[in-house]
LUMTI-357009 format. One record per residue (C-alpha): residue number from 0; x, y, z. Coordinates in pm, 1 decimal. Layout:
+-----+----------+----------+----------+
|   i |       c1 |       c2 |       c3 |
+-----+----------+----------+----------+
| NUM |        X |        Y |        Z |
...
+-----+----------+----------+----------+
***
This chain:
+-----+----------+----------+----------+
|   i |       c1 |       c2 |       c3 |
+-----+----------+----------+----------+
|   0 |   4798.2 |  -2415.3 |  -6770.2 |
|   1 |   4768.2 |  -2370.6 |  -6394.5 |
|   2 |   5056.0 |  -2287.1 |  -6163.5 |
|   3 |   5027.9 |  -2633.2 |  -6007.9 |
|   4 |   5026.3 |  -2787.8 |  -6355.8 |
|   5 |   5340.9 |  -2592.5 |  -6439.0 |
|   6 |   5514.5 |  -2711.5 |  -6123.1 |
|   7 |   5423.8 |  -3075.3 |  -6170.0 |
|   8 |   5459.9 |  -3077.3 |  -6549.3 |
|   9 |   5121.0 |  -3250.2 |  -6559.6 |
|  10 |   5055.0 |  -3127.8 |  -6912.2 |
|  11 |   4746.7 |  -3010.3 |  -7094.5 |
|  12 |   4502.8 |  -3280.8 |  -7204.1 |
|  13 |   4207.6 |  -3049.5 |  -7267.4 |
|  14 |   4314.9 |  -2885.1 |  -7591.4 |
|  15 |   4359.5 |  -3197.2 |  -7805.1 |
|  16 |   4126.7 |  -3471.9 |  -7683.4 |
|  17 |   4313.8 |  -3799.9 |  -7653.3 |
|  18 |   4652.5 |  -3625.1 |  -7643.6 |
|  19 |   4855.7 |  -3458.9 |  -7370.2 |
|  20 |   5075.6 |  -3157.6 |  -7428.4 |
|  21 |   5365.8 |  -3166.2 |  -7183.9 |
|  22 |   5621.1 |  -2913.4 |  -7065.8 |
|  23 |   5945.3 |  -2974.5 |  -7256.7 |
|  24 |   6235.6 |  -3143.1 |  -7084.0 |
|  25 |   6601.0 |  -3059.6 |  -7142.7 |
|  26 |   6607.7 |  -3314.3 |  -7427.4 |
|  27 |   6325.2 |  -3134.8 |  -7610.7 |
|  28 |   6497.1 |  -2798.8 |  -7566.4 |
|  29 |   6816.5 |  -2936.8 |  -7719.5 |
|  30 |   6626.4 |  -3087.0 |  -8011.7 |
|  31 |   6436.7 |  -2761.4 |  -8068.3 |
|  32 |   6766.0 |  -2569.9 |  -8081.9 |
|  33 |   6904.7 |  -2822.0 |  -8331.8 |
|  34 |   6590.4 |  -2801.8 |  -8545.0 |
|  35 |   6603.3 |  -2420.8 |  -8549.1 |
|  36 |   6962.1 |  -2436.3 |  -8672.0 |
|  37 |   6876.0 |  -2705.0 |  -8926.3 |
|  38 |   6585.2 |  -2501.4 |  -9066.2 |
|  39 |   6810.3 |  -2193.8 |  -9086.6 |
|  40 |   7072.7 |  -2387.5 |  -9282.1 |
|  41 |   6807.5 |  -2537.6 |  -9513.1 |
|  42 |   6675.2 |  -2188.0 |  -9586.5 |
|  43 |   7027.0 |  -2067.4 |  -9667.2 |
|  44 |   7088.6 |  -2371.7 |  -9888.3 |
|  45 |   6760.1 |  -2312.7 | -10073.8 |
|  46 |   6842.8 |  -1945.5 | -10123.7 |
|  47 |   7197.9 |  -2020.7 | -10237.8 |
|  48 |   7102.9 |  -2301.3 | -10476.8 |
|  49 |   7049.1 |  -2065.0 | -10770.4 |
|  50 |   7379.9 |  -1884.3 | -10716.6 |
|  51 |   7716.0 |  -1958.1 | -10873.5 |
|  52 |   7975.0 |  -2166.1 | -10690.2 |
|  53 |   8169.9 |  -1880.3 | -10528.6 |
|  54 |   7860.6 |  -1689.4 | -10414.9 |
|  55 |   7703.0 |  -2011.0 | -10285.9 |
|  56 |   8015.7 |  -2098.3 | -10084.1 |
|  57 |   8024.8 |  -1743.7 |  -9944.7 |
|  58 |   7662.9 |  -1774.4 |  -9828.1 |
|  59 |   7734.8 |  -2111.9 |  -9667.2 |
|  60 |   8040.1 |  -1969.6 |  -9487.9 |
|  61 |   7844.6 |  -1670.9 |  -9360.8 |
|  62 |   7564.5 |  -1895.5 |  -9239.5 |
|  63 |   7811.7 |  -2107.6 |  -9043.7 |
|  64 |   7978.9 |  -1793.1 |  -8905.2 |
|  65 |   7635.7 |  -1661.3 |  -8803.1 |
|  66 |   7562.6 |  -1983.2 |  -8615.0 |
|  67 |   7900.1 |  -1970.5 |  -8440.7 |
|  68 |   7863.2 |  -1607.1 |  -8333.7 |
|  69 |   7491.1 |  -1620.5 |  -8249.2 |
|  70 |   7370.4 |  -1979.5 |  -8210.5 |
|  71 |   7003.6 |  -2067.4 |  -8202.0 |
|  72 |   7003.7 |  -2118.2 |  -7827.0 |
|  73 |   6706.5 |  -2071.9 |  -7597.2 |
|  74 |   6673.5 |  -1704.7 |  -7510.7 |
|  75 |   6858.6 |  -1581.5 |  -7817.3 |
|  76 |   6672.8 |  -1353.5 |  -8054.3 |
|  77 |   6724.8 |  -1603.7 |  -8336.2 |
|  78 |   6577.9 |  -1894.9 |  -8140.1 |
|  79 |   6288.5 |  -1688.5 |  -8006.5 |
|  80 |   6201.2 |  -1567.2 |  -8356.7 |
|  81 |   6205.4 |  -1925.1 |  -8483.3 |
|  82 |   6014.2 |  -2071.9 |  -8187.5 |
|  83 |   5732.4 |  -1818.9 |  -8214.6 |
|  84 |   5695.1 |  -1864.2 |  -8590.1 |
|  85 |   5420.3 |  -2068.9 |  -8750.0 |
|  86 |   5688.1 |  -2281.9 |  -8915.2 |
|  87 |   5812.7 |  -2406.3 |  -8578.7 |
|  88 |   5467.6 |  -2495.6 |  -8445.3 |
|  89 |   5443.8 |  -2850.2 |  -8587.7 |
|  90 |   5787.2 |  -2939.0 |  -8449.2 |
|  91 |   5726.9 |  -2788.7 |  -8103.8 |
|  92 |   5385.2 |  -2954.8 |  -8089.2 |
|  93 |   5541.1 |  -3289.9 |  -8176.0 |
|  94 |   5808.0 |  -3250.5 |  -7905.3 |
|  95 |   5540.8 |  -3159.0 |  -7648.4 |
|  96 |   5320.9 |  -3454.0 |  -7744.7 |
|  97 |   5586.6 |  -3723.3 |  -7764.5 |
|  98 |   5672.5 |  -3694.4 |  -7393.9 |
|  99 |   5349.5 |  -3877.1 |  -7305.8 |
| 100 |   5309.4 |  -4043.8 |  -7647.2 |
| 101 |   5655.2 |  -4163.7 |  -7757.9 |
| 102 |   5521.4 |  -4330.1 |  -8073.6 |
| 103 |   5361.3 |  -4017.8 |  -8221.0 |
| 104 |   5530.9 |  -3899.7 |  -8538.8 |
| 105 |   5602.9 |  -3550.2 |  -8661.3 |
| 106 |   5355.6 |  -3608.6 |  -8943.7 |
| 107 |   5081.1 |  -3708.5 |  -8700.2 |
| 108 |   5146.6 |  -3398.5 |  -8490.2 |
| 109 |   5127.3 |  -3178.7 |  -8800.5 |
| 110 |   4799.0 |  -3345.7 |  -8897.8 |
| 111 |   4654.2 |  -3250.1 |  -8559.5 |
| 112 |   4710.6 |  -2886.0 |  -8653.1 |
| 113 |   4503.2 |  -2939.5 |  -8966.7 |
| 114 |   4229.6 |  -3133.2 |  -8785.9 |
| 115 |   4200.3 |  -2882.4 |  -8500.6 |
| 116 |   4221.9 |  -2503.9 |  -8488.3 |
| 117 |   4594.8 |  -2424.8 |  -8504.3 |
| 118 |   4517.8 |  -2070.9 |  -8380.2 |
| 119 |   4404.2 |  -2219.0 |  -8048.6 |
| 120 |   4684.5 |  -2474.4 |  -8031.2 |
| 121 |   4968.9 |  -2229.0 |  -8093.5 |
| 122 |   4924.0 |  -2019.4 |  -7774.9 |
| 123 |   4903.2 |  -2335.8 |  -7562.3 |
| 124 |   5217.9 |  -2480.8 |  -7717.7 |
| 125 |   5404.4 |  -2150.4 |  -7685.1 |
| 126 |   5297.5 |  -2128.1 |  -7321.0 |
| 127 |   5448.9 |  -2471.5 |  -7252.3 |
| 128 |   5772.5 |  -2352.3 |  -7412.6 |
| 129 |   5784.0 |  -2038.0 |  -7197.2 |
| 130 |   5632.7 |  -1784.9 |  -7433.4 |
| 131 |   5326.2 |  -1582.2 |  -7342.1 |
| 132 |   5103.8 |  -1458.5 |  -7621.3 |
| 133 |   4992.8 |  -1104.6 |  -7547.0 |
| 134 |   4784.1 |   -862.0 |  -7742.3 |
| 135 |   4983.6 |   -587.7 |  -7908.8 |
| 136 |   4917.8 |   -229.2 |  -7813.6 |
| 137 |   4779.6 |    -17.2 |  -8093.4 |
| 138 |   5055.0 |    131.3 |  -8307.6 |
| 139 |   4857.0 |    448.8 |  -8370.6 |
| 140 |   4629.3 |    653.3 |  -8149.4 |
| 141 |   4261.7 |    569.8 |  -8190.3 |
| 142 |   4059.5 |    810.1 |  -8402.5 |
| 143 |   3866.7 |   1059.9 |  -8201.3 |
| 144 |   3529.2 |    918.3 |  -8119.7 |
| 145 |   3238.3 |   1072.8 |  -8302.6 |
| 146 |   2910.9 |   1110.1 |  -8117.4 |
| 147 |   2726.2 |    779.7 |  -8114.4 |
| 148 |   2437.1 |    743.2 |  -8352.5 |
| 149 |   2335.3 |    410.5 |  -8206.2 |
| 150 |   2457.9 |    225.9 |  -8516.0 |
| 151 |   2714.1 |    -50.5 |  -8497.5 |
| 152 |   3043.1 |     -0.2 |  -8676.0 |
| 153 |   3322.4 |   -229.5 |  -8775.5 |
| 154 |   3674.0 |    -92.5 |  -8745.9 |
| 155 |   3983.5 |   -307.6 |  -8794.3 |
| 156 |   4231.5 |   -263.6 |  -8515.1 |
| 157 |   4580.0 |   -389.0 |  -8444.6 |
| 158 |   4466.1 |   -448.5 |  -8086.7 |
| 159 |   4353.8 |   -796.8 |  -8188.1 |
| 160 |   4698.4 |   -896.0 |  -8309.8 |
| 161 |   4893.9 |  -1123.0 |  -8078.4 |
| 162 |   5266.5 |  -1110.2 |  -8014.0 |
| 163 |   5451.1 |  -1379.7 |  -7824.4 |
| 164 |   5687.5 |  -1268.0 |  -7550.5 |
| 165 |   5899.8 |  -1454.5 |  -7302.2 |
| 166 |   5744.6 |  -1527.7 |  -6965.1 |
| 167 |   5906.8 |  -1353.9 |  -6674.7 |
| 168 |   6106.7 |  -1599.3 |  -6463.5 |
| 169 |   5953.8 |  -1708.1 |  -6137.9 |
+-----+----------+----------+----------+
***
């Protein structure tokens, strides 16, 4: 998105033809925080379902204590981890679409990810939400280069992996 587009919240209508991705408003941020907490509690409930009553209650209590001490609020590590996960993408996409298309459903937004390349949609959605996808630096030094024989080679590298980070303010 361009700087002018960011300032005017004009949105991105190029990525999904017929749809406009918009910069989230305060309402969308609040709903994203609630959804992150809801998904956390669902995961705890699913994990605790097979446990006995006392252990299950202990897990529920710890989950609530975790939310009280470190809520899923924008800028927290917990929220950032959720927001940059593939599991959050359908929800964040839906919130970004419904600003210009109030009748779109969560299911319809999720279907767009199936119909289009989700790998291209995710960076655009994350950008609207304030996350910048950057390539990771290699975690190991590159192997010393052997003299070229003129043949092509294929070497897997972690340089192609992308890691979302927060945009710097301003």
